[in-house]
N, C-alpha and C positions, 0 to 999 in steps of 0.2 A: 711605586707607580702601579704595580699589579694589585696591591691592596686597595688603592684608591679606586681602580676600575671595578673591583668586586663590590665595594661599598656603594658606588654609584649605581651599579646594576641592581643591587638590593633595593635601593631607594626607588628605582623605576618600578620594580616589582610591587613595592609597598603602596605606591601612589598612582599607578597607572592602571588602565583597564586591560583585561586579558587580550592577548594576541593569538594564542594557539591553545586549543584544548584537544588533547589526544585521547583521554580516557572518557568516553561517553558512548551513549547509544548510537548505533548506526542503522539507518533504514536499509532494509534489504531490497533486492530487485523485484519488488512486487509484494504479494501476488496481485497481478492486474494493475491498472492505472487509471488515470483520468481520461475522460472522453477527449479525443484529439480531432478537431475539425479541420485543421490546416497545418501544413508544414512548409517551411521556407529555409533553403540552404543558402548561406552567405559565407563563402570561403570555408573556413574551419568551424563556422558556427552553424548550429541547427536550431531554428526557432519552431516551437510548437504552439499553435493557437488552440486553447482548450476551453472547457467549460469553467475553468478556474483562472483564466488569464493567460499570459504568455510565459512560456518556459524556455530556457536556453540551455543547450548543451555545447560544450567546447571540446568534448572528448569522444566524438562519434556516438553519442547517445548513452555512454556508460553511466552518466549521471546528469541530472537536470536541476536547475535552480529557477525559482520563480522570478519574473521580471515585470512587476506590476506597479512600480512607483509612478504615479500620475495617471494610471489607467483606471478611470472611474467606472468602467463597465467591464466585467471579467468574462463575459460570454463572447469569446473570440471566434468568429466564423471564417475569417479570411486573413491571409498575410501576403505581403508583397515586398520586393526589394526594388527601390528606385533611387538611382544615384547613391548618395550617402545615407539614405533614409531606409528604415524598416517601417512599414505601415501595417497597422492592425485594424481590420474591420470588425466591429462589434455590433451587438444589438443596441448600442448607444452611440453609434457614430464611428468616425475614423479617428485613429490616434497615430501619432508619428514620433519616431525616435531617431536621433542622430548619433546616439552613443551605445549602439548595440543593445538597446532595450533597458539600459540602466534607468533612464527616465523617459516618460511619455508626455506628450502634450496633445490636446484636442486639435483636430484639423478637419472640421465639418462645416465651415462657412459655405453657405449656398446649398447645402443638402436639405431637401424638403422632407426626407425621411432618414432616420438614423439607423435603421436595421440593414447593415451591410452584409452581403452574402458572397461577393467575389470581387477580385481585382484583376486588371490586365494592364500591361505596359506595351504601348506601341510607339517606338521611337522615343520622343521626349514627352509623350502624353500618357497620363495615368487615367484609367477608367475604374469606376466603382459600380458594381451591380447591387441593386437594393430591392426591397419589396415594392418600391414605387418607381422602378425603371432604372435607367442608366445615367450616370453623371460623369463629367469629364473635368480633369484638372491639368493645366499646363504649367503649374508651379508647385509640383510635388505635394499637392493636397492643401495648399494654403487657401485656395478658393475652388469652388466647384460650380459647374453649369450643367443643367439638364440637357440631354441629347437623345431623347427617345420618343419623340412626339407621335410616331406612327406605330409603335409597338402595340399589338393587340392586347396582350396581358403583360403588365409591368413586372411581374415576379421573376427576377433574374436569378438563376442558380449557378451559372458558370460562364467562363469566357474561353475562347480559343484564338490563337494568332498564327497567321501564315504571312510572313513578310510584313506588309503594311495593311493587310486585310484583317479586320476584327470580326469575330463571330461571337454570338451570344446564345446560350441555351436557356430556355425559359421553362416555367412550370405549367405546361399545358399547351403552349403555342409553337413548340418546336424550335427551330434555329433561324436566327436572323443574321444578315451580313451587312457590314459597312466597309466601303473602300475609301472613305473620306473622313476618317477620324470621328465617326459617329454623327456626322451632320445629317446623313440620310441612311435609311435601313431598307433592306429587301428580305422578304421571307424566302428561305432556302430550305424547304422541308420535304421536297418531293421524294417519295419512297420511304419516308419515316412512318412506321406504323404506330409509333408512340410520340406524343408531343411533349412528354415530360422528360426533359434532357437534364441529366444530373452531372455530366462531365463531358468536356471536350479536350482533345489533344491532337497534336500534329506531328507527323514524321515527314520531313521534307514538305512536299506540296499535297500530301494526303492528309485529310482531316477525318477524325474519328469522333463518334458521339456515343456516350454511355446512357442508356435509358433505364426507366424504372422497372420494366417487365420484359423487354424484348432483347436484352443483351446489347451488343455493340453494332453500330452501323458505320459504314465507310463511304467517303466521298472523294473522288479524284478530280473533281471539277469545281472546287471552291464552294461546295455545298449545294450546287444546282440539282444534283441527283444523289440519292443515297441507296446503298445496298447492305442488307443485313449480313453480318459476318460473325457467327457465333458457334461454329462447329467445334465441338469439344467442351463448350461452356455449358455446364448443367445448372449453374447458379446465375440467373440472368438479370438480377437486380443489381445494376452497376452504379456504384457511388463515386468512383474515382478512376481516372485514367492518367498514365504518365508514359512518356517516351524515355527509354533507356538505351541510348545509341540507336540502333535499328530495330530494337525490340519494343513492343508495346505491352504495358502492364495494366491489368484491369483489377481494381479492388471491388469486391462484391459484398453481398449480404453476409456471407460466411466463408469467403475464400479469396484467393488471389490467383489470377491466370496470367500466363505469358504467351505472346504470339511472336514468332520470329519471321512470319511471312505476311506482314501487313494486315493481320487480322483474319486471314483465310482460315487458320486453324488455331486452336488454343489448347494449352496444357496447364493443368493445375500445378501450382507451386506451393501447395501446402495450406491446409486449414489453419486458421489462427485461433480463434475462440468461437464457441457456439454463439450465434446471434451477435457477433461482435461488430459487424458493419464496418468495412474498411473505408473510412470517410476521406482519407488522404493518403497519397503514396508518392514517394519521390526517390530518385536514384541518388546515391552518395558514392561516387566513384564506381566501383564494381559491386557495391552493396545496394540493397533496397531497404528503405524505411517506410513502415506502414503506420498510420495513425488510425486507431479504431475507437469504438465506444468504450473499450476496456483497456486503453493504454497504447503504448508504442512498442513496436516489434521490429527487429532487424533480420534480414536475410543475408548473412555474410557471403560475399562472392556470388550472390544470386542463387545459392544452393541450399536446399532445405536441410535441416529444419529451421523454422523461425525461432528467434531468440528474444525473450522479453527484455526490454530496456526501459524499465520503469523506476529506477532508483531516483527518488525525488519527485516522481510523478504519481505515486500510488495514492489512491483515495478510497481503498476498499476497507470494509468492515470485516475483520477476521474474528469470527465467533469462537473457533476452537482450533487448538494446535495439539499435535501428538507426534512424538518422536519414536520411530521404530528402532533406530540406531542413532549413533552420534551424527551421522550424515543424512539419513533418510527421515524426512519429516513430511507430515501431511498437514494441510491447512484447510479449514472449512471457511469459505468466504460467503458472506450473506449475499444472495442473489447471483453469485458467480460459480458456485459449486466447489469442487475439490481441486486443490493444487498440491503438487508433489515436488519436493526438492531432494536431490541426491548429493548435494554438497553443503549440507548444514544450513540451508536457507539462503545461500548466496544468490541462487537463481531458482525460479519456480516455473513449473510447466503445468498447464491445466490438464487434468486427466479425467475429465467427464466424457462420457459417450452419450448417445441418445437414450441409453438404458437408464441413466440417472435422470428421472423425470422431474425432480425437484432440486433447484439449485441453492436452497437454503439449508446448508449443512450445519449440524449442531454438535456432533460428537463423533469420535472414532473409537474403535477397539481392535486390538490385535489378538489373534489366536493362531499360533504357528505362522504359516505363510499367508493366512487369511487376514484381510483388512476389511472391517465393517465400517460403514458410514451411515450415521443416522441423519435423516432429513425431516422436514416438515410434512413429507408425504411418504414416509416409510424408511426401510432399512435396505442397504445395498451392499453386496459382497464383491470384492475383487481378490483374485489369487495371483495377479500379475502386476501389482502396484498401479492399478488404475487403467491399464490398457483395455480391460473389459470388466463390465459390472453386470451382476445379476440381482434382480429384486428378490428379497427374502421377507415377504410380508404375510405369508399364509398363517392365519390365526390371529393376526393383529387387528382387533376391532377398531383400534385408534392408531392411525399411522403417523400422527404428529409426535415424533420421537425426539426427546431432548437429551437423553443420557444413555450410555452403553457401558457395560462391564463384562469383560471376559473372565469368567470364574475359573474355568479349567477347560481342557480340550473338549470341544463340541458344546460346552455349556456357557451360555451368555444370558445376561439380564438386560432388558430395555426399559427405560423409564419414559413414560409418555406425558403429554400435557392433557390431563383430564381423566385418564383411565388407569392410572397407577402403573404397576410393574408387570411386564411379561417375561416369561422364561422359555428358553429353548435348550434342549439336550441333544440336538442334532445339527448344530452349526447353522441355525436359522431356517432350516427347511420348514419347521412349523413352530408356532408359538402358542403358549397358553397363559391366561391371566394368572397372576400370583399375588393377590391383594389381601389375603387373610391377615387381619390385624392392622392394616393401614388405616389412617384417618380418612374421613370422608373427602378431605381436600387432597386430591391426587394429581397435582401438577408436580411431577418429579423433575429434579434438576441435576442430580449428581450422585455418584456412587463412590464408596471407599471400602477397603478390606483391611482388617487386622486379624491375622490368624484365620480362624473359622467363622469369624463375625463379619457379616456384610452389612454395610450401612447405606441407606438411601436418604437423600435430602429432598425436601418438598417445599414449595412455596406455600407459606402459611400452614405448613404441616410438620415443621421441625425435622428432627432426625429420627429415623426408624431403623431397627436392627433385626437381622435374621441370623439364626445360628444353624439353620438347616438348608443353606443354599438358596434362600429366597422363597421357600415354600410357605413360611409363616413370618410375620413381622410383629415387632413390639415397638411402640413409640417410646423413645428415650430422649426426652427433651427437658428434663428437670433442671432448672437453673437458667434456662434460656428465656430472657425477657423479650427476645425477638426471634420468632420461629419461622421467619421468611428466609429459608436456607437457599443460597445461590450456588455454593461450592463446598466441597469437602477435600481434605488432604490428611495424610497420615505421616507422622514422624516417629519411627519406632513403634511404641504402643500408645502414643498420644494421638488423639483424633482432634482435628481442627475443623470448624464449620464457619464458612464465610456467609454472612447474612446481610440483609439491608440495614442492619444496625451494628455492624462491626464483626469482629472475629471472636468466636467462643472456643474454649479448650476443654477437652475431657480426657482424664487419665485413667478412667475406669470403664472403658467401652460404652460410654454414653450414659452411664447411670447418673452422673452429675456433670454440670457444665459451669465454667467460670468465664466471665468476660475477659478477653485478653487483647484489648485494643488501645492500650496506652501509646499515644503518638500517632495513631491513625487519624487523619484529618477528613477522611471520606467514609461515610457509613456503608456504602454499597461495595461489597467485596465479591466481584464477579468470578474470580478464579484464585486458587491457591496452588502452589507447587513447592516441593521440598527437594533439597539436596544436602545430605548429611544433617547437620544441626541447623541449617538455614531454611527459613520459610519465607516465601515471597507472596504478596497479596496484590492482585490487580484491582484497581479502583478507578473512580472518576477523577482522582487527583494523581494518577500515575501509579508507580510501583513502589511498594514499601517492603522493607526487609527487617526480619527479626532473627537474632541469634540466641534468644533466651526464651523461646516458646511463647512469644507474644507478650512478655512482660513490658517490653518497650519496642517501638518501631521507628524506623527512619526512612526517609525517601531516598531513592536511588534513581533520580530522573534526569541527570545531566545529559543534554543532547536530545531528549525526548520532546518532540514538538507536538505530538498528539496525545494529550494526557489521559484520555479515557481508554483504559485497557480492558479488553474482554477476556483474553486468554493468555496462558503462560505455559512454557514447556522448557525443560532442561534437555539439551542435546550435547552430549560430550562435555566440553569445557565452557559451553556458552549457555546463556539464558535467552530465550526467545519470547517476544511479547507480541500478541496480536491486538492491534489497536482499532479504534473507530476512525475511519477516514485516512489512515496512514499505512495500511498494510502491516507487514511484519518487521519488527525491530530486533536487533541482536546486540549482545554485549557479553564479554568474557565474565565468567562467574566471579573471578577474583576482583572484579571492579564493582560488583553489586552485593558485596557482603559487608555488613556492619557488625563487627564483633563487639558485643556489649558484655562486659564482665559484671558478674554479680558483686555487690558491695556488702555482703553480710547483713542485709536489711537496712543499711544506712544509705542515705541519699546524699550524693556530693553537693557541695554548695559553692565550690570554686571551679574556675576554668583553668585547665593545665594543658600545656603542650610538652610532651616528654621528648627526650633525645631518641632518635631512631636507633634500632639495634638489629644487626650489627652495624657498626660504622667505623671504618669504611666497609662497603658491601659490594657484592657482585653475584648475580644482578638484582637480587631481591633483598628488601629490608622491611622491618616492621615499624610502623608509625602508630604511636599510642597517644591518646589525648582524653581529657576529661571534660564533659559538659556539665557545668554547674547547675543549670536549670534549662528547661525546654526552650530551645532557640533554633533559629535558622543558622546553620553553620556551614562553613566551607573550609576545606583543607586542600591547598593547591601547591604545586611544585613549579619552580622556575629555574632557569639556568643562570650563569653568571652575567649574562647580558640583559637579564630581567624578562626574558621571554617565557611565558607560561607554557610548560610542556605537559602538564597533567593536572587533571582535577580528580582528587582522590575521594572527596566527599563534597556534596553540595545539596543541602536539603534540610528539612526540619528534623531535629534530633531531640529525643527525651534525655533527661539527666542520666548520666552514667559514664563509665569508662569504656572507650572504644579502641579497638586495634584494627589496623588495616595493613595489608601487605602491598608494598609498592614494588612493581616489576619494572626495572629500568633496562630491560634487555634490548630495547630499541634505541637507547640513548648512548652517546659517547661518554667515555671516561671524563671525570672532572668533578668540580664542585657544584652542588645544587642547593637550593634553599626551599624549605617548605613552611607554609604559613597557615595558621589556624585563625579564622575569624568567626566569632559567634557573639551575637549581641554587641556589646561595647568592648568585648575582649578581642585582642589581636596580638599574636606573637609569632616570631619567625625564628627558625633554627637552620643550621647548616649541616649538610651531609656530603659524603664523598663516595662517588662511584669509582672503584678501582678495578679495572679489568686485569 
């Protein structure tokens, strides 16, 4: 009977789709995230309306999943909960979901404009604010009727509700009030110095209005009169308001404030991100969640500091990564500046100050306790992991810096876009040009060091070598048929160059080069990184690995949903990847190594799956297989119930013999099956995990 169950499970594994994949890339918590325009809490669910659709979290913001099925417009400006429905207001109308966002259907019948900016619920009636006034629905959005005939300016930005009284904030005409479900409206703006009302909120019978330049106003008589209440509020561009018990929270251009006395005084509760714009804020129990132009943040227990909660939300471009230690990592994010992680990339904190005047960070270099950051507007130095920065640009005739290298204590090199290399011998206090021998094309991209040899790569300028600390250079690009160098890396005494035409290898300090791109499907190699005998390449088609110095490459992309990778870094036992539009991804090194054995010059012609060794094992074993010809291959593991528990390999592999280490430390003792599929070949073998 037991044998029959095992065979049945094996058949399920062979002929069914995967149910669980544990060995894959994981997106980290940032850095940064999508623009969040609206937040809606529904029990244990948090919905975020973003510039890329609706996202859902069921674990207090720890992770998010996109919920856009049926949502034909992804620019979500407003969210609301009405009975069993979640409603999303987009720039293309109203959409409604009755299954927690799993599916959406259009609900815009009767709307004369489809640009929705706000929702409100008064009893059984739903209201939508648009660029063309206010609409009302008494059947959860199935039909809509216009109810704003006397409003001076129809551009609605927000709603507020006290009991059965509805208030609307407009862009330029202040506040209007209706006591009869929108049938008639009365202007209620006396005392408001600004007519641009961005947010409304109520605590009991007290109404508050957030304005574009004047901070917060308060009314205790249903909007008939208003009084400015902004004491302690230095940032007066208010985007959002929310009541949290008896406290009032204001989200502003670059901050959040809390008032415990009905707005009479305000206290800052922590800067989020420079120019982040807190567009939405909502309480979640004792916590606060803020939606900004740069992602979602949580204030646990209402106590600073804010914590980034952008796993699954990130859409940032990470141009450069650098690991100081296995846990301390710096990330340069295009347009967002410098982020710093103290836990190996699990969480990220922005560490820009106003001193970092350019947020396009291109490279890092470490020298003792000093961290240098290169930007499109110069070089900045921090000695306290980003708490403070100082400009280090004296002597830089061109501050568009693309590459940095720490040569020795106090000695650094900087590669610029257009003006070649600069050198400092005093930790960046002053710089001098160091271009003797460089080609006329001086868009420098990367540095590398082998012994006393320093190499610099250039766009359309190949590789250049210096043997005297960068004082003089010699072009060493013989054998390169593509001299548009994007990246450099060193493995022992072997130098690798990533170009717009693949990877090149030199074993003689650049005197000669050989193309080493067999198996690379993308020509653009934006970054290279090394660990032991393994080399990884970041490309438009994801990440490739080689164990034989580039003789053959294979993809290691399982779980990676943003294939264009700009940067790579090894941090302890993990490989980190900076992507376009997906932030930073992380995966254990032992899951991204394709061990390819040399075959004495012969090329295998058959596919083979070998028996694992040792077997039984605890907790690791070696899986070996042979790829007969270049193919898309997968090697997966399942348990006796046919449930997929690990993906060992999944990607394009060149012909060769491969070995991988399978770590089953997270699995229970028992029988497991591993299956190799490549082209028309498929074979399955059994192994035993014995604790």
